[in-house]
N, C-alpha and C positions, 0 to 999 in steps of 0.2 A: 571477670566475664560471668554473666549468669544465663545457661543456656535454659530457654524458657518454651522447648518443644516436647515438653513431658519425656524428656531423656532420663535415663536412670540415675544420672549424676548431673550435678551443677559445679562449676568450677568457680573460683575468685582469684582475683588477681590484685595487688595492691603496690602503692607508691613506695620506692626504695627507702623514702624518708620514715614510713610509717611505721609504728609498731603493728600488732595483731588488730584486727578490726576491734572496735570497741564491743563491750560484752553485750549493748543493747542490740547492736547490729548484727552480731553474730547469732542471737536468739532469733531475729526477724527471720534472718536467712534460713536457719535450720527450721523454724516453724513454717517457712513458706513452703520449703522442698521435702523436708523430712531429714531426720538426722543422719540416715545412711546413704544419703544422695547429694551431699555437698562435701566438697575439698577446699582446702586453704592453702595457697600456694604464692609464694613471694617472686613471680615470676620475672620481674623487672630488676630486682635487686641479683638474684641467682644468675640470670642471664648476664647482667653487666659484668658480674665477679669473674665469670666462668669465660666469658667471650669478649669482654672489654667494650661492650656497646651494647645499651638499652635497646637498641634496633632489633637485636637477636631475640627479643622476649616473645614477639610474634612467633616465630618459628618454634620456639620453646614451648610456648602454651599449646602449639599444635602438636608437638611431641608428647607433650603430657597427658593430652586430651586423647591421643592416638592409645597410648600405653593403657588409659583407663577404658578403653572399647567403644569411645564416643565417635570414633570418626571411621564412618564404612567404606574405607579405602584404604587398600594395601600400604605398608611402608614403601615397597619398592616404587609404587605410582607416585608416591608424595616425593621422595628422592629423585624420581625421573622429571617430575614436574620442576623441582627446584633446578635441576640441570638444564631444562628446556629455557628456563626464565634467564639463565646466564648473567644474573647479578649475584655477587659475593657467594658464588656455588657453595664452596668449602665451608665458609663461615655459617651458612643457612644449615648446610646439612649437619655440622656439628651441633648448631643451637637445637635442632629437632632431634639430634640423639641425646642431647643432655636432658629435655624435657621428658624423654622416655625414661632415662636413667633417675631423674627426679621422682617420676611416678612409681618406679618400680622400688628404690630404696632410697627415699628421702633424706634418711639419717646420714647416710655414706656421703650423698652431695653434701649436706649443710657442714658437714665435718671437713670436707675438702674446701669448701668456699670459706668458711669463717672456724678455723682450727680451735681459737679460743678468744672470738672476737666479740664484738657488742650486739650482734644479731645471732648468738648461739640457738640451737634448737629452744623451742620453748619449754619452760620446767614444769614439772609435773604438779607441784603444790605450790601455794601461796608463800610459804616460808622458803621453798626451793627458788621461786620467782625473786623474792627481796634479797635472799642472801647473793644469790648469782649477780643482781645489779650493784649490791654493795660492793664485790670484789671487783666488777668492773668500774666503778666511779673512783675505787682506790688507784688503779691504774691511770685512769682518766686525768685525774687530779692528785689527791692526796687522803688519808684516811679521814681528815675532819670532813672534806667534802663527803666523802661517804656516808659518816655519821648524819651529816645535815640531811641527808635523804631518809637514811632510816628512821631519824627522829620524827618526821612528819608523816612517813608512812604508818608508824607504830602509834602515833597520836590518832591517826582516822581509825586505824584497826580495834583501838581501844573503846569506841564508840559504835562500832558499825554492826549494826544488828540484822543488816539486809541479807536477801538471800544470796549464800555462797560469799556473803563479802563482796559485793560486786563493788562498791564505791573503793574500798581498800585496794582491789585489784586494780581498779583504772586509775589511783593515785600512784600504784607502785610501777605501772606502767608507762604514765605518760608525764610525771612529774621527772622520771628518770630521762624519758626522751628531750625534756626541756635543758636539763641540767647538761646533757652531752651534746651540746650544739658544736658542730663541726667548723672549729676555727684553724687559725693557722697551726696552733700546736697540735691540734688533735689530727691533723693532715700529716703532720711531720711524724707524729707518733705512730701511725698506722703503717705510714711507708717504711718507717725504719724499724718495724717490729721484725724479729727473724722469722714469725709466720709467714709475712708477706713473701721475703724471699724463698721461702721453703715452697711457697705456693706457685711460684713463677718455676722452680726447678721441676715441679709435677706436671705442670701445662706444658711448658716448653722444652724443645729438645734442641741440643746444637748450640751454635752462637746466636745471640739476640742483642738487641740495644734497645734500651729504655729510654721513652721521651714521654715527659710529664706535660699534660695540658693544664694548667692551672689558671684560675683567675681571682687571685688575692684582692680583696676589697680595697687596699692602699697602692694598686698599681693599675686596676682595671678601671676601664669606662665604659659605659653601657654601649652596646652598639644602636647608633641612630635609628637602624630599619626594626630591630625586633626587641630592642629595649633590654636585651641580656647583658651579663658582663661579658666582655670581650676576652677569651683564654689566650694566653701566652705560652709557647712551648719552650721546654726547658729540657737541656740533655741529662745523662745519668750522673753528673756531678752532683744533682739535686739529692742524691740518696745521703751522700756525705751532711749536707746542708740540713737534710731532715733531721740526721740523728743528732747533729749539734741542737737544732731548735726546740726537739722534744724534751732536751733536758731541763728547758727554762719554762716548763708547762707552769712551775711555781708562782709565776708572775702573771697569770691569768686574772684578769681583772682588777688587779692592783694599780696603783698609781704610776707603777714604773713598767706596765705593760705597754709597749709600744704599738700593739695592735688593739688595746681595749678602748681606746679613744674614738673610733669610729663608730658611725651611726649605727651601724648594722649590728656592731658589738654591745653597743649600750643597749640597743633594742632586745638583744638575746637577754641580758641580765634583767630588763625588764619585765621582760615576760616571766621570767622566774619567779621575782617578786610578786608579780600580779596573781600567779598561780597560786603562791603560798597564802596571799592574803584571802582568794576566792576560798581555798580550801578551809581555812580558819574559819571565814563566815558560814560557809556551810555546815560546820560542826556545830556553830552556834544554833542553827535552827532546824536543823534534821530530824526529821520525824518519818513515820510510816507513810504520811500522806504527799511528801515530797521528795522521797528518796528516788525515785526513777529520775527526776529532774536533776537532782544532784550529781547521779551518778553522769548524766549526759554531760554537765556542766564540767566534771572532771575528766571526761574525756575528748573536751574540745581541742587540746594540742593535736590530735589526729589531723584535724583539717588544716594545721599551719604547716605547710610544705614550701618546698623551692626555694628561690633565691630572687631577690631584686623584686621588680614590678610583679612576679607571679607571686612570690610570698606576701608581698603587700596586698595584693587582691585576698588572698586567703586570709590574712588578719583582719581585713574589713568584714568579710563574710561570717568569720568566727565571732568578731564583735558584734555583730547583727545577732548572731544564734545565741550568743552570751546573754544580751539584754532580754531576748525572749524567753530563755530559759530562767533567768533571775525573777522575772514577771511570772512566770509558772510556778517557780519555787515559793513566791510569795503566796501565791493562790493557794497553796497546798497540794498542786496537782491533782485536785479534785473538782469535778463538775458540779458546779451549784445548782440546785432546781429550785426556784421559788414556788411554793405551794400554798394555794388560797383556798379558803372556803369555800364551797360550792355557791354559786347564787341564789337566793331565796328563789 
């Protein structure tokens, strides 16, 4: 959300599947409103992790904006309005409070949400960014997978002479995103991780019972009305199943992978291979004139989100944008002016 009413601050929220906004997008936003007037917050992811439902992101953002001084109404009045609405009152009050906490101490909220996870707080330098993701990829798959990532990023870095090495940063972020697609093994690993159970103990008191709502590609069929995969409910016994399944992630992408032959998993692997080929092509033609177009191509995975038909639409849109950028890359990202001698 960008506040356009000349307020002192603008707020930005993004999709839970997204990395941080692309370098070009960040620069454009900062240029439009000023570096001291913009904040980036992943409201949907934080609200989902803290409250168990992305619906809470609206009240989370309200709390964030309130704490930043952008809402000319008292907290008491907002909480009273939540009560009068009489819909999920306690959950909405908690969402509002968590938004305020995120504005006051974002690092503390991030540590609670992701103690050592894939969306850890942003690293300060490019080396930290790369090394952090290498460690995550070792956990996601194995050391060889992590080195595959490092090799491509360092290959880009070796030739990147652009401002702040924006191309290398884009590849470090979005190649990682493609490599860490959330398949059955990754869902199992995240749920069976001790950090997840620790988070539950912090968030809930007393007795509670877990239920998992999952839509595995091999089990779920699309809802005829929405096109979304139908989710199935599973009981707390799934924690043991997750722990077992996570140990078999070494099968990911191999001929013995029981999940790897689905259309969705084949597509995930194709996207990785296509990205590697695209980056290889960029490095062969990169110059000062087409650098911005190259960065934009490297950032295209930012647009690929969701599941099922939602993801398919995103892929089609990203494909059109890729064709446009490749044409721009070929043209050198420079406007050509034809000059002729004045008529006699």
